[in-house]
C-alpha positions in Angstrom: -113.4 124.6 -76.5 -116.1 126.3 -78.6 -113.4 128.8 -79.7 -111.1 126.1 -80.9 -114.0 124.2 -82.6 -114.9 127.4 -84.5 -111.3 127.9 -85.6 -111.3 124.2 -86.7 -114.6 124.5 -88.6 -116.3 127.8 -88.4 -119.1 126.7 -90.7 -120.3 124.0 -88.4 -119.3 125.5 -85.0 -119.8 129.2 -84.2 -118.2 131.3 -81.6 -119.4 134.9 -81.1 -116.3 137.0 -80.4 -118.2 139.1 -78.0 -118.1 136.1 -75.7 -114.4 136.8 -75.2 -115.6 139.6 -72.8 -117.0 137.0 -70.4 -113.8 135.0 -70.2 -111.1 135.8 -67.6 -108.3 137.9 -68.9 -105.8 135.1 -69.2 -108.1 132.8 -71.2 -109.3 135.7 -73.4 -105.7 136.6 -74.1 -104.8 133.0 -74.9 -107.7 132.9 -77.4 -106.5 136.1 -79.1 -102.9 134.8 -79.1 -104.1 131.6 -80.8 -106.2 133.6 -83.3 -103.1 135.6 -84.2 -101.1 132.4 -84.6 -103.8 130.8 -86.7 -103.9 133.9 -88.9 -100.4 133.1 -90.1 -101.8 129.8 -91.4 -98.7 127.9 -90.6 -100.6 124.9 -89.2 -104.2 123.9 -88.8 -105.5 123.8 -85.3 -105.9 120.0 -85.3 -102.3 119.5 -86.3 -101.2 120.7 -82.8 -102.7 117.5 -81.3 -101.0 114.1 -81.3 -104.2 112.5 -82.5 -104.8 115.2 -85.1 -108.3 115.7 -86.5 -109.8 112.7 -84.7 -108.6 113.8 -81.3 -110.0 117.3 -81.8 -113.4 115.9 -82.9 -113.3 113.7 -79.8 -112.7 116.7 -77.6 -115.4 118.6 -79.3 -117.9 115.8 -78.6 -116.6 115.3 -75.0 -117.1 119.0 -74.2 -120.6 118.9 -75.7 -119.9 121.6 -78.3 -122.9 121.3 -80.7 -122.6 122.0 -84.4 -124.9 124.5 -86.1 -128.3 123.3 -87.1 -128.3 122.2 -90.7 -131.3 121.6 -92.8 -131.6 119.5 -95.9 -133.9 120.4 -98.9 -136.7 118.3 -97.5 -136.6 120.4 -94.3 -136.5 123.6 -96.3 -139.6 122.5 -98.2 -141.4 121.6 -95.0 -140.5 125.0 -93.5 -141.7 126.7 -96.7 -145.1 124.9 -96.4 -145.2 125.9 -92.8 -144.5 129.5 -93.6 -147.4 129.5 -96.1 -149.7 127.9 -93.5 -148.6 130.5 -90.8 -149.4 133.4 -93.1 -152.9 132.9 -92.0 -151.7 132.6 -88.4 -153.0 135.5 -86.2 -149.9 135.3 -84.0 -147.5 137.7 -85.5 -144.6 136.5 -83.3 -144.9 133.0 -84.6 -144.9 134.2 -88.2 -141.8 136.3 -87.5 -140.0 133.3 -85.9 -140.6 131.1 -88.9 -139.5 133.8 -91.3 -136.3 134.2 -89.3 -135.6 130.5 -89.4 -136.1 130.3 -93.1 -134.0 133.4 -93.7 -131.2 131.9 -91.6 -131.4 128.7 -93.5 -131.2 130.4 -96.8 -128.2 132.5 -95.7 -126.3 129.4 -94.6 -127.1 127.3 -97.6 -126.3 130.1 -100.1 -123.0 131.0 -98.4 -119.9 129.4 -99.8 -118.5 126.6 -97.6 -114.9 127.3 -96.5 
């Protein structure tokens, strides 16, 4: 389901293609077949369902597929303040973790939304 959610909205739902290796052959092939079909852009993934967009969103919720973490400007400011505070932190791992969070946030917010 995460694969379909990512095709539906890759910005909010991610699917690492290396995860295809962990699927059984039939399911992995089905995912690749659907990806090839979707590449033709004849029809969006949610148009294949009788209930359309709402039905797919219902399935995504039912299967527990979580969207990516998104932060607003207030969160970004709080993280920036935290980063300044942690510069004095002796724990290098903690400093690195906060830097990675901020970097990830800036990458996502500066990337164009599809």
